[in-house]
TIMARDREN-510593 format. One record per residue: residue number from 1; residue in one letter; x, y, z of N, C-alpha, C in turn. Coordinates in steps of 0.2 Angstrom, whole numbers, plus 2048, in hexadecimal, padded with zeros to 3 digits. Atoms other than C-alpha are relative to their C-alpha. Example, Ala and Ser with C-alpha at 12.3 -4.5 7.8 and 13.67 -1.06 7.14 Angstrom:
   i aa n_px n_py n_pz ca_px ca_py ca_pz c_px c_py c_pz
   1  A  804  7FA  800   83E   7EA   827  804  806  800
   2  S  7FC  7FA  7FF   844   7FB   824  7FC  805  803
END
This chain:
   i aa n_px n_py n_pz ca_px ca_py ca_pz c_px c_py c_pz
   1  X  7FA  7FC  802   E32   A21   710  7FF  807  7FE
   2  X  800  7FA  802   E33   A33   70F  805  802  7FB
   3  X  7FB  7FE  805   E3B   A3A   6FF  800  807  7FF
   4  X  800  7F9  801   E41   A4B   6FD  805  802  7FB
   5  X  7FC  7FD  805   E49   A55   6EF  804  806  802
   6  X  7FC  7FB  7FD   E57   A60   6F4  806  802  7FB
   7  X  7FA  7FD  802   E65   A6B   6ED  804  802  805
   8  X  7FC  7FD  7FB   E70   A76   6F7  7FB  804  805
   9  X  805  7FC  7FC   E60   A7E   6FE  7FC  7FA  805
  10  X  804  805  7FC   E55   A75   70C  7FC  7FC  7FC
  11  X  804  806  803   E4C   A65   708  7F9  803  7FF
  12  X  807  7FF  802   E3B   A67   6FF  7FD  7F9  7FF
  13  X  803  807  800   E30   A58   701  7FC  7FF  7F9
  14  X  803  802  807   E2B   A4F   6F0  7FA  7FC  801
  15  X  805  805  7FF   E20   A42   6F7  802  7FA  805
  16  X  7FF  806  7FC   E1F   A31   700  800  7FA  7FC
  17  X  800  806  803   E23   A20   6FA  7FE  7FB  805
  18  X  801  806  7FB   E1B   A11   703  802  7FA  7FD
  19  X  7FD  806  803   E22   A00   701  7FD  7FA  803
  20  X  802  806  7FD   E1F   9EE   705  804  7FE  807
  21  X  7FD  801  7FA   E23   9E7   716  806  7FC  7FF
  22  X  7FA  803  800   E35   9E1   718  801  7FB  805
  23  X  7FE  804  7FB   E3C   9D2   721  803  803  805
  24  X  7FC  7FD  7FA   E42   9D6   732  802  7FA  805
  25  X  7FD  806  7FC   E4D   9CA   73C  804  803  806
  26  X  7FC  7FE  7FA   E53   9CC   74D  805  7FB  802
  27  X  7FB  805  7FF   E64   9C4   750  803  801  807
  28  X  7FD  7FF  7FA   E68   9CB   761  7FB  801  806
  29  X  804  7FF  7FB   E61   9CB   772  802  806  804
  30  X  7FD  7FA  7FC   E6B   9DB   777  7FA  805  800
  31  X  804  7FA  7FF   E61   9EA   77D  800  804  7FA
  32  X  800  7FC  806   E5C   9F6   770  806  805  7FF
  33  X  7FA  7FC  800   E6A   A02   774  806  7FD  7FE
  34  X  7FA  803  801   E76   9F5   770  800  7FC  7F9
  35  X  801  803  806   E70   9F0   75F  7FF  805  7FA
  36  X  800  7FC  805   E70   9F7   74E  7FC  7FD  7FA
  37  X  803  803  805   E66   9F5   73E  805  7FF  7FA
  38  X  7FC  801  806   E6E   9EE   72E  7FB  7FD  7FA
  39  X  804  803  806   E67   9E9   71C  804  7FB  7FD
  40  X  7FD  805  804   E6B   9D9   714  7FD  7FE  7FA
  41  X  803  803  806   E69   9D2   703  7FD  7F9  801
  42  X  804  806  7FD   E5C   9C5   706  7FF  7FA  7FA
  43  X  800  805  805   E59   9BC   6F5  7FF  804  7F9
  44  X  800  7FD  807   E59   9BF   6E2  7FA  7FF  7FC
  45  X  806  801  805   E4B   9C2   6D6  803  801  7F9
  46  X  7FD  800  807   E4E   9BF   6C3  7FD  807  7FD
  47  X  801  7FA  804   E4F   9D0   6BA  7FB  805  803
  48  X  804  7FB  7FD   E47   9DA   6C7  803  800  808
  49  X  7FE  7FF  7F9   E4B   9E1   6D9  7FA  803  803
  50  X  806  7FD  7FC   E3D   9E4   6E6  803  801  807
  51  X  7FE  7FF  7F9   E3E   9E9   6F8  800  7F9  804
  52  X  800  807  7FD   E3A   9D7   6FC  807  7FC  800
  53  X  7F9  803  800   E4C   9D3   6F7  804  802  806
  54  X  7FC  7FE  7FB   E52   9DC   706  7FE  7FE  807
  55  X  802  802  7FA   E52   9D7   718  804  804  806
  56  X  7FD  7FC  7FA   E54   9E1   728  802  7FB  805
  57  X  7FE  804  7FB   E5E   9DA   736  802  805  806
  58  X  7FD  7FC  7FA   E62   9E0   748  806  7FC  802
  59  X  7FA  803  7FF   E74   9DD   74C  803  803  807
  60  X  7FD  7FE  7FA   E7E   9DE   75C  805  806  7FE
  61  X  7FB  7FB  801   E88   9EE   75D  807  7FD  801
  62  X  7F9  803  800   E9A   9E9   758  805  803  805
  63  X  7FA  7FE  7FC   EA9   9EB   764  806  800  7FB
  64  X  7FA  7FF  805   EB9   9F1   75C  807  7FE  804
  65  X  7FA  802  7FD   ECB   9EB   75F  805  805  7FD
  66  X  7FA  7FC  802   EDC   9F4   75C  800  800  7F8
  67  X  800  7FF  807   EDD   9FB   74A  7F9  800  7FD
  68  X  807  800  803   ECA   9FC   748  7FD  806  802
  69  X  804  7FA  7FE   EBD   A0A   748  7F9  7FE  800
  70  X  808  801  800   EAA   A0A   74B  7FD  807  7FD
  71  X  802  7FA  803   EA1   A16   740  7F8  800  800
  72  X  807  800  801   E8F   A1C   73F  7FE  803  7F9
  73  X  802  7FF  807   E87   A1D   72E  7FC  807  800
  74  X  804  7F9  801   E81   A2F   729  7FC  7FF  7FA
  75  X  804  800  806   E7C   A2D   717  802  7FA  7FC
  76  X  7FE  805  805   E7C   A1F   70A  7FE  802  7F9
  77  X  801  7FE  807   E7D   A20   6F7  7FC  7FA  7FD
  78  X  803  805  804   E71   A16   6EC  801  801  7F9
  79  X  7FE  800  806   E77   A13   6DB  7FE  7FB  7FB
  80  X  802  805  804   E73   A0A   6CB  805  7FA  7FF
  81  X  7FB  806  801   E83   A00   6CA  7FF  7FB  805
  82  X  801  805  7FB   E7E   9F7   6DA  7FB  7FB  7FE
  83  X  805  805  803   E70   9EE   6D0  804  7FA  7FD
  84  X  7FC  806  803   E7E   9E4   6C7  802  7FB  806
  85  X  7FE  804  7FB   E84   9DE   6D8  7FB  7FB  803
  86  X  806  805  7FD   E73   9D6   6DC  7FF  7FA  7FB
  87  X  800  805  804   E75   9CB   6CD  805  7FA  802
  88  X  7FC  805  7FE   E7D   9BA   6CE  807  801  7FD
  89  X  7FA  7FE  803   E8A   9C1   6C2  800  807  7FE
  90  X  801  7F9  801   E8E   9D3   6C1  801  803  7F9
  91  X  7FE  7FE  807   E94   9D3   6AF  806  804  7FF
  92  X  7FA  7FC  801   EA3   9DD   6B3  806  7FC  804
  93  X  7FA  803  7FD   EB5   9D9   6B9  802  804  806
  94  X  7FE  7FC  7FA   EB6   9E6   6C7  7FB  800  805
  95  X  805  801  7FB   EA6   9E2   6D1  7FE  7F9  801
  96  X  802  807  7FE   EA2   9D2   6DA  7F8  801  802
  97  X  807  800  7FE   E90   9CD   6DD  7FF  800  808
  98  X  802  800  7F9   E88   9CF   6EE  7FE  7F9  802
  99  X  803  806  7FE   E86   9BF   6F8  7FA  800  804
 100  X  807  800  7FD   E75   9BA   6FE  801  800  808
 101  X  800  7FF  7F8   E72   9BE   711  807  803  802
 102  X  7FB  7FC  7FE   E80   9CA   711  7FE  808  800
 103  X  802  7F9  800   E80   9DD   715  801  803  7F9
 104  X  7FF  7FB  806   E7D   9E9   706  805  805  801
 105  X  7FB  7FA  7FF   E8B   9F5   703  801  804  7FA
 106  X  800  7FB  806   E8E   A04   6F8  804  806  803
 107  X  7FE  7FA  7FE   E93   A16   6FA  7FD  802  806
 108  X  803  7FD  7FA   E91   A1E   70B  805  804  804
 109  X  7FD  7FB  7FC   E96   A2B   717  7FE  7FF  808
 110  X  801  800  7F9   E98   A2A   72A  805  803  805
 111  X  7FC  7FD  7FB   EA0   A30   73A  803  7FB  805
 112  X  7FD  805  7FB   EAC   A27   746  7FD  802  807
 113  X  803  7FF  7F9   EA4   A24   757  805  7FD  805
 114  X  7FB  803  7FC   EB2   A1A   75E  806  7FD  7FC
 115  X  7FA  802  804   EC4   A17   758  805  7FD  805
 116  X  7FA  803  7FD   ED2   A0B   75D  806  800  7FB
 117  X  7FB  7FF  805   EDD   A11   74F  804  807  801
 118  X  7FC  7FA  7FF   EEB   A1E   750  7FF  805  7FA
 119  X  800  7FC  806   EE7   A24   73F  7F9  803  7FF
 120  X  807  7FD  801   ED4   A28   741  7FE  802  807
 121  X  802  7FD  7F9   ECC   A32   74F  7F8  800  800
 122  X  807  7FF  7FF   EBA   A33   756  7FE  806  7FD
 123  X  803  7F9  803   EAF   A40   74D  802  801  7F9
 124  X  7FE  7FF  807   EB8   A3E   73C  7FB  7FE  7FC
 125  X  805  802  805   EAD   A3D   72D  804  7FC  7FB
 126  X  7FD  805  805   EB1   A2E   721  7FB  7FF  7FB
 127  X  804  802  806   EAB   A29   710  803  7F9  7FE
 128  X  7FD  806  802   EAD   A18   708  7FB  7FD  7FA
 129  X  804  803  805   EA7   A0F   6F8  7FD  7F9  802
 130  X  802  807  7FD   EA4   9FF   703  7FD  801  806
 131  X  803  7FF  7FA   E99   A06   710  7FA  7FC  801
 132  X  805  805  7FF   E8D   9F9   717  7F9  804  802
 133  X  807  7FD  7FF   E7A   9FD   718  7FE  7FE  808
 134  X  801  801  7F9   E7B   9FD   72B  800  807  804
 135  X  800  7FA  7FC   E78   A0A   739  807  801  803
 136  X  7FA  800  7FD   E89   A06   740  804  7FB  7FC
 137  X  7FC  805  803   E98   9FD   739  807  801  803
 138  X  7F9  7FF  7FE   EAA   9F9   73E  805  7FE  7FA
 139  X  7FB  801  806   EB9   9FA   732  807  7FF  804
 140  X  7F9  801  7FF   ECB   9F3   734  804  805  7FC
 141  X  7FD  7FB  804   ED5   A02   72E  808  801  801
 142  X  7F9  800  800   EE7   9FD   730  803  7FD  7FA
 143  X  7FD  802  806   EF3   9FA   722  7FC  801  7FA
 144  X  803  7FF  807   EEB   9F6   711  7F8  801  802
 145  X  807  7FE  7FF   EDA   9F7   719  7FE  807  801
 146  X  801  7F9  7FF   EDC   A09   71C  7FD  803  7FA
 147  X  802  7FE  806   ED8   A0B   70A  7F8  800  7FF
 148  X  807  801  800   EC6   A06   70D  7FC  806  801
 149  X  804  7FA  7FF   EC0   A16   714  805  806  7FF
 150  X  7FC  7FA  801   EC6   A28   711  7FD  806  804
 151  X  802  7FB  7FC   EC5   A37   71C  7FD  806  7FC
 152  X  803  7FA  803   EBA   A46   717  803  806  803
 153  X  7FC  7FA  7FE   EC5   A55   718  7FD  807  7FF
 154  X  803  7FA  802   EBB   A62   70F  7FA  803  805
 155  X  805  7FD  7FC   EB1   A6E   71A  7F9  800  7FD
 156  X  806  7FF  804   EA4   A70   70C  7FC  7F9  801
 157  X  803  807  7FF   EA1   A5D   70D  7FE  7FF  807
 158  X  802  802  7F9   EA1   A5C   720  7F9  804  802
 159  X  807  7FC  7FE   E92   A69   720  7FB  7FD  7FC
 160  X  805  804  804   E89   A5E   713  803  7FA  7FD
 161  X  7FC  806  801   E90   A4D   714  7FE  7FC  7F9
 162  X  802  804  806   E86   A45   705  803  803  7FA
 163  X  7FD  7FE  806   E8F   A50   6F9  806  7FC  7FE
 164  X  7FB  804  801   E9D   A44   6FA  7FE  7F9  7FC
 165  X  803  805  803   E91   A37   6F3  7FD  802  7F9
 166  X  803  7FD  807   E8B   A42   6E4  805  804  7FC
 167  X  7FC  7FC  805   E93   A51   6DC  807  800  802
 168  X  7F9  800  7FE   EA3   A50   6E6  802  7F9  801
 169  X  7FF  807  7FF   EA3   A3D   6E5  801  7FC  7F9
 170  X  800  804  806   EA2   A2F   6D8  7FC  803  7FA
 171  X  804  7FD  805   E94   A37   6CE  803  806  7FD
 172  X  7FC  7FA  803   E9D   A47   6CC  806  7FF  7FC
 173  X  7FA  802  803   EAD   A3F   6C8  7FF  7FD  7F9
 174  X  802  803  806   EA5   A34   6BB  7FE  805  7FB
 175  X  803  7FB  805   E9C   A43   6B3  806  804  7FD
 176  X  7FB  7FB  802   EAB   A4E   6B2  806  7FC  7FC
 177  X  7FB  803  804   EB8   A41   6AD  7FE  7FC  7FA
 178  X  803  802  806   EAC   A39   6A1  800  805  7FA
 179  X  800  7FB  805   EAA   A49   698  807  802  7FD
 180  X  7F9  7FE  801   EBC   A4E   699  804  7FB  7FC
 181  X  7FC  805  802   EC4   A3E   695  7FE  7FC  7FA
 182  X  802  804  805   EB9   A35   689  7FB  804  7FB
 183  X  805  7FC  804   EAD   A43   682  802  803  7FA
 184  X  7FD  7FC  805   EB9   A4C   677  7FC  806  7FE
 185  X  803  7FA  801   EB0   A5C   67A  805  805  7FF
 186  X  7FC  7FA  802   EB8   A6B   671  7FC  806  800
 187  X  803  7FA  7FF   EB4   A7C   676  800  804  7F9
 188  X  801  7FD  806   EAD   A86   667  7FF  7FC  7FA
 189  X  802  805  805   EA9   A76   65D  7F9  7FF  7FF
 190  X  808  800  801   E96   A79   65E  7FE  7F8  801
 191  X  802  807  7FF   E94   A67   665  7F9  7FF  803
 192  X  806  802  7FD   E84   A5E   66A  801  7FA  804
 193  X  800  806  7FB   E83   A52   679  7F9  7FE  802
 194  X  806  803  7FD   E75   A47   67E  802  7FC  806
 195  X  7FF  804  7FA   E74   A40   68F  7FA  7FC  802
 196  X  806  804  7FD   E69   A31   694  800  800  807
 197  X  800  800  7F8   E64   A2F   6A6  802  807  802
 198  X  7FD  7F9  7FF   E66   A42   6A6  7FE  803  806
 199  X  802  7FD  7FA   E5D   A46   6B6  802  7FC  806
 200  X  7FD  804  7FB   E67   A39   6C0  806  803  803
 201  X  7FA  7FD  7FD   E76   A3C   6CB  805  802  7FB
 202  X  7FA  7FF  805   E83   A3A   6BD  7FE  804  7FA
 203  X  802  7FD  806   E79   A40   6AE  7FF  807  801
 204  X  802  7F9  7FF   E73   A50   6B6  806  804  801
 205  X  7FA  7FC  800   E85   A55   6B9  804  800  7FA
 206  X  7FC  800  806   E8C   A4F   6A9  7FD  805  7FB
 207  X  803  7FB  804   E80   A5A   69F  803  807  801
 208  X  7FE  7FA  7FF   E85   A69   6A8  808  801  7FF
 209  X  7F9  800  801   E98   A65   6A7  801  801  7F9
 210  X  7FF  800  808   E96   A62   694  7FF  807  7FE
 211  X  801  7F9  802   E8F   A74   693  806  804  802
 212  X  7FB  7FC  7FE   E9D   A7B   69D  807  7FF  7FC
 213  X  7FA  802  804   EAA   A72   693  800  802  7F9
 214  X  801  7FD  807   EA3   A79   682  7FB  7FD  7FC
 215  X  806  802  804   E94   A6F   67C  7FB  806  800
 216  X  804  7FA  801   E88   A7C   675  7F8  7FD  800
 217  X  806  803  800   E79   A70   674  7FF  7FA  804
 218  X  800  805  7FB   E75   A65   683  7F9  7FD  800
 219  X  807  803  800   E66   A59   682  800  7FA  805
 220  X  801  805  7FB   E60   A4E   690  7FA  7FB  7FE
 221  X  805  805  800   E56   A3E   690  7FE  7FD  806
 222  X  802  803  7F9   E4C   A39   69F  7F8  7FE  800
 223  X  806  804  800   E3B   A31   6A4  7FA  804  803
 224  X  806  7FC  7FE   E2F   A3F   6AB  800  807  7FD
 225  X  800  7F9  801   E29   A50   6A7  803  804  805
 226  X  7FD  7FC  7FA   E2F   A56   6B8  808  800  7FF
 227  X  7F8  800  802   E41   A50   6B3  802  804  7FA
 228  X  7FF  7FC  806   E40   A58   6A2  800  808  802
 229  X  800  7F9  7FD   E3B   A69   6AB  806  801  804
 230  X  7FA  7FF  7FC   E49   A67   6B7  806  801  7FC
 231  X  7FA  800  804   E56   A64   6AA  800  807  7FC
 232  X  800  7FA  804   E51   A73   6A0  800  807  804
 233  X  801  7F9  7FC   E4C   A80   6AE  805  800  805
 234  X  7FB  800  7FB   E58   A7B   6BB  808  7FF  7FE
 235  X  7FA  802  802   E67   A74   6B2  802  803  7F9
 236  X  7FE  7FD  806   E67   A7E   6A2  801  7FB  7FA
 237  X  800  804  806   E65   A6F   696  7FC  804  7FA
 238  X  803  7FC  805   E60   A76   685  7F9  7FC  7FF
 239  X  807  804  801   E52   A68   683  801  7FA  804
 240  X  801  807  7FC   E4C   A58   68C  7FB  7FC  7FC
 241  X  805  805  803   E43   A49   685  7FE  7FB  805
 242  X  803  804  7FC   E37   A3F   68F  7FF  7F9  7FC
 243  X  800  806  804   E3A   A2D   688  7FA  7FC  801
 244  X  806  804  7FF   E2A   A26   690  7FA  803  7FC
 245  X  806  7FD  803   E1F   A33   687  802  802  7F9
 246  X  7FE  7FD  807   E29   A3A   678  802  7FB  7FB
 247  X  7FD  804  805   E2E   A33   668  808  802  800
 248  X  7F9  7FE  7FF   E41   A32   66C  803  802  7F9
 249  X  7FC  7FE  806   E47   A31   65A  7FE  806  7FD
 250  X  802  7FA  803   E3C   A3F   654  803  806  804
 251  X  7FD  7FB  7FC   E42   A4A   663  807  801  7FF
 252  X  7F9  800  801   E54   A46   660  801  804  7F9
 253  X  800  7FC  806   E51   A4C   64E  7FF  807  800
 254  X  802  7F9  7FF   E49   A5C   654  806  804  804
 255  X  7FC  7FD  7FB   E55   A60   662  808  800  7FE
 256  X  7F9  801  802   E65   A5A   659  801  801  7F9
 257  X  800  800  808   E64   A61   647  807  7FF  7FD
 258  X  7F9  801  803   E77   A60   645  803  7FA  802
 259  X  7FE  806  7FE   E78   A4F   64C  803  800  807
 260  X  7FE  800  7F9   E80   A49   65C  807  7FE  800
 261  X  7F8  801  800   E93   A4A   660  802  7FC  806
 262  X  7FE  804  7FA   E93   A43   672  7FA  7FD  803
 263  X  806  803  7FC   E87   A37   67B  803  7FD  806
 264  X  7FE  803  7F9   E89   A34   68E  7FA  7FB  801
 265  X  805  805  800   E80   A24   68F  800  7FD  807
 266  X  801  802  7F9   E79   A1F   6A0  7FB  7FA  800
 267  X  806  805  800   E6B   A13   69A  800  7FA  7FB
 268  X  800  805  804   E6E   A09   68B  7FA  7FE  7FC
 269  X  806  802  802   E61   9FF   682  7FD  804  7FA
 270  X  803  7FD  806   E55   A07   675  801  807  800
 271  X  7FF  7F8  800   E58   A19   67B  807  801  7FC
 272  X  7FA  7FF  803   E6A   A17   676  800  7FE  7F9
 273  X  801  801  807   E66   A0F   666  7FE  806  7FC
 274  X  803  7FA  804   E5C   A1E   661  805  806  800
 275  X  7FB  7FB  800   E6A   A2A   666  806  7FE  7FB
 276  X  7FA  802  804   E78   A20   65D  7FE  801  7F9
 277  X  802  7FF  807   E6D   A21   64D  801  807  7FE
 278  X  800  7F9  802   E6E   A34   64E  808  803  801
 279  X  7F9  7FE  7FF   E81   A35   652  804  801  7FA
 280  X  7FB  7FE  805   E8E   A3D   647  805  7FC  7FF
 281  X  7FA  804  801   E9D   A35   63F  805  803  805
 282  X  7FA  7FF  7FB   EAC   A34   64B  7FD  803  806
 283  X  802  7FD  7F9   EA1   A38   65A  801  7FB  805
 284  X  7FD  803  7FA   EA3   A31   66B  7FA  7FE  805
 285  X  805  802  7FA   E98   A27   678  804  7FF  806
 286  X  7FD  801  7F9   E9D   A28   68A  7FC  7FB  803
 287  X  804  806  7FE   E97   A17   690  800  800  808
 288  X  800  800  7F9   E93   A1B   6A2  7FC  7FB  804
 289  X  804  804  7FC   E85   A10   6A7  7FB  7FD  7FB
 290  X  806  803  804   E77   A04   6A0  7FB  7FE  804
 291  X  804  802  7FB   E6A   A05   6AC  7FA  7FC  7FE
 292  X  805  804  803   E5D   9FE   6A0  801  7F9  800
 293  X  7FE  807  801   E67   9EE   6A0  802  7FD  806
 294  X  7FE  803  7FA   E6B   9EB   6B2  7FC  7FB  803
 295  X  804  806  7FD   E5D   9E0   6B6  800  7FA  7FB
 296  X  7FF  806  805   E63   9D4   6A8  807  7FD  802
 297  X  7FA  803  7FF   E71   9C8   6A8  806  801  7FB
 298  X  7FC  7FE  806   E7A   9D0   699  807  802  803
 299  X  7F9  7FD  7FE   E8D   9D4   69A  800  807  800
 300  X  7FF  7F8  800   E92   9E6   69D  807  801  7FD
 301  X  806  7FD  803   E93   9EF   692  7FC  7FB  7FB
 302  X  804  805  804   E85   9E6   689  801  802  7F8
 303  X  7FF  7FF  807   E87   9E4   676  7FB  804  7FD
 304  X  805  7FD  804   E7E   9EF   66A  7FC  7FB  7FB
 305  X  803  805  805   E71   9E7   65E  803  801  7FA
 306  X  7FC  801  806   E77   9E3   64D  800  807  7FC
 307  X  801  7FA  804   E70   9F2   644  803  806  803
 308  X  7FD  7FA  7FD   E76   9FF   651  807  7FF  800
 309  X  7F9  801  801   E87   9F7   651  803  802  7F9
 310  X  7FE  7FE  807   E88   9F9   63E  800  807  7FF
 311  X  800  7F9  800   E84   A0B   640  806  803  803
 312  X  7FA  7FD  7FC   E91   A0E   64D  806  7FF  7FD
 313  X  7FA  801  803   E9E   A06   643  801  804  7FA
 314  X  800  7FC  806   E99   A0F   633  802  807  801
 315  X  7FF  7F9  7FE   E9A   A20   63C  806  801  804
 316  X  7FA  800  7FC   EAA   A1B   646  7FE  804  806
 317  X  802  7FD  7FA   EA1   A1F   656  804  7FC  806
 318  X  7FD  803  7FB   EAC   A1B   665  7FB  7FE  806
 319  X  805  803  7FA   EA3   A10   673  804  7FC  804
 320  X  7FB  804  7FB   EAF   A0B   681  7FD  801  807
 321  X  802  800  7F9   EAA   A07   693  804  805  804
 322  X  7FD  7FB  7FC   EAE   A16   69E  7FF  7FD  808
 323  X  800  801  7F9   EB3   A11   6B0  804  805  803
 324  X  7FD  7FB  7FC   EB7   A1F   6BB  806  7FE  804
 325  X  7FA  802  7FC   EC3   A15   6C6  806  7FF  7FC
 326  X  7FA  800  804   ECF   A14   6B8  804  807  800
 327  X  7FD  7FA  800   ED2   A26   6BA  802  803  807
 328  X  7FF  7FE  7F9   ED6   A26   6CD  806  805  801
 329  X  7FB  7FB  800   EE6   A30   6CA  7FE  807  7FF
 330  X  803  7F9  802   EDB   A3F   6C4  7FB  802  805
 331  X  805  7FF  7FB   ECF   A3E   6D3  802  807  803
 332  X  7FF  7FA  7FC   ED8   A4C   6DD  7FE  806  7FC
 333  X  801  7FA  804   ED8   A59   6CF  7F9  800  7FE
 334  X  807  800  802   EC7   A54   6C9  7FB  802  806
 335  X  804  7FE  7FB   EBF   A56   6DA  801  807  802
 336  X  7FF  7F9  7FF   EC7   A67   6DC  7FC  804  7FB
 337  X  804  7FD  805   EBF   A6C   6CC  7F9  800  801
 338  X  807  801  7FE   EAE   A65   6D1  7FE  805  806
 339  X  802  7FC  7FA   EAF   A6E   6E2  800  808  7FE
 340  X  7FF  7F9  803   EB4   A7F   6D9  7F9  801  7FC
 341  X  806  7FF  804   EA5   A7D   6CD  7FA  800  804
 342  X  806  800  7FC   E99   A79   6DA  800  806  805
 343  X  800  7FA  7FC   E9E   A87   6E6  7FF  806  7FC
 344  X  802  7FA  804   E9D   A93   6D8  7F9  800  7FD
 345  X  807  800  802   E8C   A8E   6D4  7FF  7FE  7F9
 346  X  801  802  807   E90   A88   6C2  7FE  7F9  7FF
 347  X  802  807  801   E8C   A76   6C6  7FA  7FF  806
 348  X  805  801  7FB   E7B   A73   6CE  7FF  7F8  802
 349  X  800  807  7FE   E78   A63   6D8  7F9  7FF  804
 350  X  807  802  7FD   E67   A5B   6DD  801  7F9  804
 351  X  800  806  7FC   E64   A4D   6EA  7F8  7FE  801
 352  X  806  803  7FD   E55   A42   6ED  801  7FC  806
 353  X  7FE  803  7FA   E56   A3D   6FF  7FA  7FC  803
 354  X  805  804  7FC   E4D   A2F   708  803  800  807
 355  X  7FE  7FF  7F9   E4D   A2F   71B  800  7F9  804
 356  X  7FF  806  7FC   E53   A21   726  803  7FA  7FC
 357  X  7FE  806  803   E5C   A11   723  7FB  7FB  7FD
 358  X  805  804  802   E4C   A08   721  7FD  801  7F9
 359  X  803  7FE  807   E48   A12   711  805  7FE  7FB
 360  X  7FB  802  805   E58   A0B   708  7FD  7FC  7FB
 361  X  803  804  805   E4F   9FD   6FF  7FB  803  7FB
 362  X  805  7FD  804   E41   A07   6F9  803  806  7FC
 363  X  7FC  7FB  804   E4D   A15   6F4  804  7FD  7FA
 364  X  7FC  804  805   E57   A08   6EA  7FB  7FE  7FA
 365  X  805  802  805   E48   A01   6E1  7FD  806  7FC
 366  X  803  7F9  803   E41   A13   6DE  805  802  7FB
 367  X  7FB  7FE  804   E52   A18   6D7  800  7FC  7F9
 368  X  800  805  806   E52   A09   6CB  7FB  802  7FB
 369  X  806  7FF  804   E41   A0E   6C5  800  808  7FD
 370  X  800  7F9  802   E46   A21   6C2  7FD  804  805
 371  X  804  7FB  7FC   E3E   A28   6D1  804  805  803
 372  X  7FC  7FB  7FD   E4C   A33   6D6  802  806  7FB
 373  X  7FD  7FB  804   E52   A44   6CF  806  802  804
 374  X  7FA  7FF  7FE   E64   A47   6D1  803  7FA  804
 375  X  7FD  806  7FC   E6D   A3C   6DE  7FC  7FD  805
 376  X  804  803  7FA   E64   A30   6E9  804  7FE  806
 377  X  7FC  800  7F9   E6A   A31   6FB  7FB  7FD  805
 378  X  804  803  7FA   E64   A27   70A  803  804  806
 379  X  7FD  7FD  7FA   E66   A32   71A  7FE  7FC  806
 380  X  801  804  7FB   E69   A27   728  800  803  807
 381  X  800  7FD  7F9   E6E   A32   737  804  806  7FF
 382  X  7FC  7FA  800   E76   A43   73B  806  7FE  804
 383  X  7FA  801  7FD   E88   A44   741  7FF  800  808
END
């Protein structure tokens, strides 16, 4: 799997990741031109996910009927929330677990190659939150099913389709709405924000947005020296903490001398315990994700330990689950703002791109281990 790190400039290779051999099953005797590849969820492992959990299959090219479309996959999104769906129970009421021996699905972008729907035309670019990990897929798009996919109208996105999976998609929406709706950021209030998982798809945007909204001290927590440098040199974070090498408590004391007013939490666990101990009275936690806990069977959001919970209560720190889908009515306005910030160069966006559908399992495992900078994308095909 070739992995590249890219912003709006051409890709620059970071390196290569090699993985274990995956199961490969041929289900069809059709000639090669009439089959496509798909990736299925093969089996569960307790508290871990490896490439061995995935299975490649060759499937016959589907035929479509009236009210259906055939799409070719262009890009797939690889996201931490997907790990919850690989457990027997997701711990949430808005996601269902994946069934064994069923196709993986998540965010994706593709192009229509055949249509028998009067509402969709060949060549149109579509995106969906339920895109299967397949080279081709068919959708029923009449009536209620039309909500499954959305047309990509923006010329900006059509020229860089993966933007709809990142800065102009759910990560961007989560970052901007999380800061705006739950961060209580006040311009001129000299506030400090700490972002965990700060070099990931959402965290890297959240820190920049917090600065634009008025935070004067932006501190990121991540897992490598390269990520720390990226945050400070490319994204203008004031400071960055490498939790694998630094004393997190000591660094928070150094970088946040006036305490912490806002915490954009992507990881949970011990890192969050350290941040909460440093938070000011009446401060706010934006509970975006808990990636350190996704390999466990704990409910979401997981409870704090007793000592940290006592601190939170004594300091009157808000800690409520943030679910971006609850703000669907604000999506159009928020996407317009994200687009403007991105086009004006005020919001920088980075991608780690793996090539080919076959790279998706390794991309997922790598992302869960922190192998990406910015948004992890799987590039499957060109339009």
